[in-house]
One Martini backbone bead per residue (centre of mass of N, CA, C, O) as a GRO file, in nm:
protein
  189
    1MET     BB    1   0.096   0.036   0.021
    2GLU     BB    2   0.055   0.366  -0.016
    3PRO     BB    3   0.094   0.666   0.057
    4ILE     BB    4  -0.096   0.929   0.222
    5THR     BB    5  -0.200   1.260   0.139
    6SER     BB    6  -0.340   1.499   0.386
    7GLY     BB    7  -0.265   1.788   0.403
    8ASN     BB    8  -0.029   1.777   0.682
    9PHE     BB    9  -0.032   1.460   0.600
   10THR     BB   10   0.135   1.137   0.624
   11PHE     BB   11   0.037   0.800   0.540
   12ILE     BB   12   0.213   0.505   0.657
   13PRO     BB   13   0.226   0.195   0.599
   14THR     BB   14   0.269  -0.111   0.727
   15GLU     BB   15   0.312  -0.461   0.752
   16ILE     BB   16   0.057  -0.399   0.930
   17ASP     BB   17  -0.262  -0.392   0.928
   18GLY     BB   18  -0.351  -0.053   1.040
   19VAL     BB   19  -0.063   0.037   1.077
   20ILE     BB   20   0.046   0.386   1.120
   21VAL     BB   21   0.244   0.633   0.994
   22VAL     BB   22   0.261   0.982   1.097
   23GLU     BB   23   0.325   1.269   0.917
   24CYS     BB   24   0.408   1.601   1.017
   25ARG     BB   25   0.377   1.925   0.927
   26ALA     BB   26   0.605   2.186   0.975
   27TYR     BB   27   0.614   2.540   1.073
   28GLY     BB   28   0.907   2.742   1.051
   29ASP     BB   29   1.108   2.972   1.246
   30SER     BB   30   1.271   3.181   1.464
   31ARG     BB   31   1.032   3.125   1.684
   32GLY     BB   32   0.959   2.831   1.557
   33TYR     BB   33   0.653   2.635   1.557
   34PHE     BB   34   0.393   2.468   1.360
   35MET     BB   35   0.147   2.196   1.433
   36GLU     BB   36  -0.044   1.950   1.329
   37THR     BB   37  -0.181   1.642   1.497
   38TYR     BB   38  -0.501   1.679   1.433
   39LYS     BB   39  -0.747   1.595   1.162
   40CYS     BB   40  -1.017   1.434   1.085
   41PRO     BB   41  -1.042   1.449   0.766
   42ASP     BB   42  -0.746   1.357   0.716
   43PHE     BB   43  -0.756   1.086   0.869
   44VAL     BB   44  -0.979   0.959   0.704
   45ALA     BB   45  -0.823   0.981   0.430
   46GLY     BB   46  -0.578   0.801   0.576
   47GLY     BB   47  -0.748   0.553   0.744
   48ILE     BB   48  -0.850   0.716   1.018
   49ASP     BB   49  -1.166   0.612   1.172
   50VAL     BB   50  -1.186   0.764   1.477
   51GLU     BB   51  -1.298   0.820   1.814
   52PHE     BB   52  -1.167   1.025   2.039
   53VAL     BB   53  -1.186   1.019   2.427
   54GLN     BB   54  -0.871   1.009   2.519
   55ASP     BB   55  -0.602   1.161   2.698
   56ASN     BB   56  -0.246   1.099   2.736
   57GLN     BB   57   0.041   1.123   2.975
   58SER     BB   58   0.400   1.070   2.995
   59SER     BB   59   0.690   1.021   3.205
   60SER     BB   60   1.037   0.929   3.129
   61VAL     BB   61   1.326   0.756   3.162
   62ARG     BB   62   1.596   0.620   3.084
   63GLY     BB   63   1.513   0.270   3.017
   64VAL     BB   64   1.222   0.270   2.997
   65LEU     BB   65   0.963   0.010   2.999
   66ARG     BB   66   0.642   0.002   2.845
   67GLY     BB   67   0.511  -0.316   2.870
   68LEU     BB   68   0.279  -0.502   2.720
   69HIS     BB   69  -0.032  -0.352   2.641
   70PHE     BB   70  -0.389  -0.426   2.711
   71GLN     BB   71  -0.727  -0.461   2.639
   72ILE     BB   72  -0.954  -0.711   2.657
   73ASN     BB   73  -1.277  -0.590   2.633
   74HIS     BB   74  -1.149  -0.276   2.575
   75PRO     BB   75  -1.027  -0.186   2.316
   76GLN     BB   76  -0.761   0.029   2.183
   77ALA     BB   77  -0.705   0.295   2.005
   78LYS     BB   78  -0.394   0.463   1.897
   79LEU     BB   79  -0.228   0.790   1.921
   80VAL     BB   80   0.117   0.840   1.906
   81ARG     BB   81   0.360   1.061   2.085
   82VAL     BB   82   0.641   1.282   2.103
   83ILE     BB   83   0.730   1.591   2.295
   84GLN     BB   84   0.986   1.453   2.444
   85GLY     BB   85   1.233   1.306   2.298
   86GLU     BB   86   1.286   0.932   2.283
   87VAL     BB   87   1.135   0.641   2.119
   88PHE     BB   88   1.044   0.299   2.110
   89ASP     BB   89   0.771   0.175   1.923
   90VAL     BB   90   0.510  -0.085   1.982
   91ALA     BB   91   0.328  -0.338   1.790
   92VAL     BB   92   0.100  -0.616   1.864
   93ASP     BB   93  -0.068  -0.868   1.715
   94LEU     BB   94  -0.408  -0.988   1.857
   95ARG     BB   95  -0.569  -1.077   1.607
   96GLU     BB   96  -0.772  -1.308   1.546
   97GLY     BB   97  -0.696  -1.429   1.214
   98SER     BB   98  -0.454  -1.285   1.154
   99PRO     BB   99  -0.171  -1.298   0.947
  100THR     BB  100  -0.008  -1.120   1.199
  101TYR     BB  101  -0.022  -1.289   1.437
  102GLY     BB  102   0.237  -1.198   1.667
  103SER     BB  103   0.331  -0.952   1.536
  104TRP     BB  104   0.564  -0.681   1.477
  105THR     BB  105   0.601  -0.320   1.512
  106GLY     BB  106   0.829  -0.033   1.466
  107VAL     BB  107   0.914   0.306   1.601
  108THR     BB  108   1.073   0.604   1.598
  109LEU     BB  109   1.013   0.860   1.837
  110SER     BB  110   1.010   1.226   1.825
  111ALA     BB  111   1.011   1.562   1.855
  112GLU     BB  112   1.167   1.600   1.567
  113SER     BB  113   1.003   1.400   1.357
  114ASN     BB  114   0.683   1.430   1.339
  115ARG     BB  115   0.575   1.157   1.456
  116GLN     BB  116   0.329   0.900   1.438
  117PHE     BB  117   0.125   0.629   1.590
  118PHE     BB  118  -0.101   0.392   1.468
  119ILE     BB  119  -0.319   0.184   1.676
  120PRO     BB  120  -0.528  -0.049   1.666
  121ARG     BB  121  -0.735  -0.259   1.755
  122GLY     BB  122  -0.573  -0.553   1.886
  123PHE     BB  123  -0.319  -0.443   2.055
  124ALA     BB  124  -0.009  -0.433   2.171
  125HIS     BB  125   0.178  -0.197   2.385
  126GLY     BB  126   0.505  -0.025   2.359
  127PHE     BB  127   0.798   0.140   2.526
  128TYR     BB  128   1.133   0.289   2.478
  129VAL     BB  129   1.376   0.486   2.630
  130LEU     BB  130   1.649   0.682   2.473
  131SER     BB  131   1.642   0.923   2.648
  132ASP     BB  132   1.667   1.089   2.935
  133THR     BB  133   1.380   1.190   2.844
  134ALA     BB  134   1.010   1.144   2.816
  135VAL     BB  135   0.721   1.260   2.638
  136PHE     BB  136   0.406   1.095   2.626
  137ALA     BB  137   0.139   1.092   2.381
  138TYR     BB  138  -0.225   0.992   2.378
  139LYS     BB  139  -0.485   0.857   2.196
  140CYS     BB  140  -0.823   0.730   2.257
  141ASP     BB  141  -1.129   0.530   2.175
  142ASP     BB  142  -1.120   0.455   2.483
  143VAL     BB  143  -1.151   0.407   2.793
  144TYR     BB  144  -1.009   0.329   3.081
  145HIS     BB  145  -0.987  -0.010   3.230
  146PRO     BB  146  -0.843  -0.132   3.512
  147ASN     BB  147  -0.996  -0.437   3.501
  148ASP     BB  148  -0.874  -0.483   3.172
  149GLU     BB  149  -0.590  -0.583   3.190
  150GLY     BB  150  -0.308  -0.657   2.980
  151GLY     BB  151  -0.010  -0.877   2.924
  152ILE     BB  152   0.326  -0.889   2.785
  153ARG     BB  153   0.625  -0.974   2.748
  154TRP     BB  154   0.882  -0.779   2.624
  155ASP     BB  155   1.084  -1.062   2.590
  156ASP     BB  156   0.942  -1.244   2.404
  157PRO     BB  157   1.062  -1.495   2.193
  158GLU     BB  158   0.822  -1.532   1.994
  159ILE     BB  159   0.810  -1.236   1.905
  160GLY     BB  160   1.098  -1.079   1.884
  161ILE     BB  161   1.183  -0.806   1.977
  162LYS     BB  162   1.398  -0.534   1.854
  163TRP     BB  163   1.536  -0.374   2.082
  164PRO     BB  164   1.720  -0.064   2.134
  165LEU     BB  165   1.926  -0.116   2.354
  166ILE     BB  166   2.118   0.012   2.602
  167PRO     BB  167   2.428  -0.022   2.657
  168GLY     BB  168   2.476  -0.115   2.998
  169GLU     BB  169   2.164  -0.107   3.055
  170GLN     BB  170   1.888  -0.124   3.233
  171VAL     BB  171   1.575  -0.225   3.242
  172ILE     BB  172   1.283  -0.037   3.326
  173LEU     BB  173   1.031  -0.168   3.543
  174SER     BB  174   0.747  -0.243   3.650
  175GLU     BB  175   0.599  -0.462   3.847
  176LYS     BB  176   0.382  -0.543   3.645
  177ASP     BB  177   0.581  -0.587   3.391
  178LYS     BB  178   0.743  -0.828   3.529
  179HIS     BB  179   0.450  -1.025   3.525
  180HIS     BB  180   0.397  -1.106   3.255
  181SER     BB  181   0.299  -1.299   3.012
  182ALA     BB  182   0.318  -1.512   2.778
  183PHE     BB  183   0.210  -1.550   2.463
  184SER     BB  184   0.127  -1.853   2.481
  185GLU     BB  185  -0.095  -1.808   2.699
  186LEU     BB  186  -0.277  -1.639   2.514
  187ARG     BB  187  -0.293  -1.825   2.261
  188ASP     BB  188  -0.400  -2.095   2.440
  189LYS     BB  189  -0.703  -1.990   2.528
   0.00000   0.00000   0.00000
């Protein structure tokens, strides 16, 4: 599939159906820049036709890995971006019957790249912080349900994500993320 340009956005399909890298055009001069990050008609033209209902933001330090998270009965589509710093962002296909079930795709996002990553419903999501700090923002098409959380180990060998880990540094995980199940446990349910 070829990229689609609409307005100030270019929508670039990935190897997994529905996962899209969104490049945003910025207009800058000596004062700084201006950039649209979302405009419904352009996103619909680019293949992203969802109604976002919740915005989230997190801050993390270098070496933090958040994920791989998903909502079990209330899946969320997400439009993610970095507004400070740099992260490696990953989506894992959990859609049963999908030809890419269990496959992953990833992209480096940074404040300077003007890129966003659209992840449709039915995916696990995670990111790893490459810069000293990163501020990560994302839109969701369903509200967060705390009792509906699911997770997969970030280093699951069956999925085989090639994280660009920082040499000599430990991956920093939350207690919850340290205890996620293997992909095979999810697959075999």
